[in-house]
N, C-alpha and C positions, 0 to 999 in steps of 0.2 A: 558534405557535397550536394549541391542541387542537379535533381533530374536521375539519381540513382533508385528511385523508388521505394523510400521510406513510406510515403504515406499511402502508396497502394500496397505496401506491406502490412503496415495495421490496418487499413480496411478490409484485408483478408483476413489478419486474424480477428478482427471482429465478426467480419461475418459470419466466419465459421465457429463461434463462440455463441452466438445468437438461432445459428440454424447448422446445428450440427451434421456433417455430411453434404454439407452443398459446396465445400472446396474441397478439390481433389490434394492430398498429402498431406491435408492438415486436419490432424486427429486433436479432438477437445475431450478431457476428461467430462464426465455427468455433473461432476461437483465444482467444475469451474464457473466462478462468475465475473460476470463484465465490472472494471469499475473504470473511476476517471481521474485524475489530480493533476489539476494545474499547475503550471511551473511556478506560481505563487506559492503553492500548499496553500491555499485561500480555506481550507474546509478543519486546520486544524486550528485551534486558538492558543497562542504564542502566551496567554496567561496560565492557563490551564498546566498538568504534567502529564507526562506519558503514562503514569500509573492511574490516573484518575481518570484521565479522559478513555483507554483501553477499558478499563475495568467495568467504567459507566455503559459504554457504547455496548459491549458486548455481555455485560450482566456475567462476568465471569468473575471468579474469585482473586485475591490477591497474587496468591502463588502461581496460577495460571498465568493471569497478566504479566507478571516479573519475569515466567520462561521465556513468554513470547518475544517482549521486549528485548530479554538478554539474546534471544535466538535472531533477532533483526540487527545487532550490534548496537542498543543502545544498555550500556552500563549500568549496573547495578547503583551504581552512586549517580548518575544521573536520573535514573527513574521518577523520583520525587523532586527533581530541580524543574524551572518552568519552562516549557517548550522551546521558548525563546533563546534560552541558553544553551540550546543545543549545534551541533553544527547544521549543514546544510543538507550534507548526507546522512547524518539520522535523522534528522525532520523528513527525510525523503522514503528512509527507511521505513520510518514511524508510518509515514502518507499509506505505504503500500497494507501497512497490517489492518487501515481501516476503509 
């Protein structure tokens, strides 16, 4: 719905992350990292695989990458398929990992 305050709410969360303690009643843990992903998910390459992308981006081992992907809802059998073959929801969850 328009006019219900979604943009203002997101701005408040952003401000609380950028400047902890600046927004009353919003507490942010020190380890919180601000990120952005557009609706088109343009930051991920559809020709890459989830396993390769995550392992490369964070320099983590295969087992850790597989565990993170599974936790994000990317089934083991999909982890070595092209990202373009994932469902929209799976791609969105993958984007949240990166």
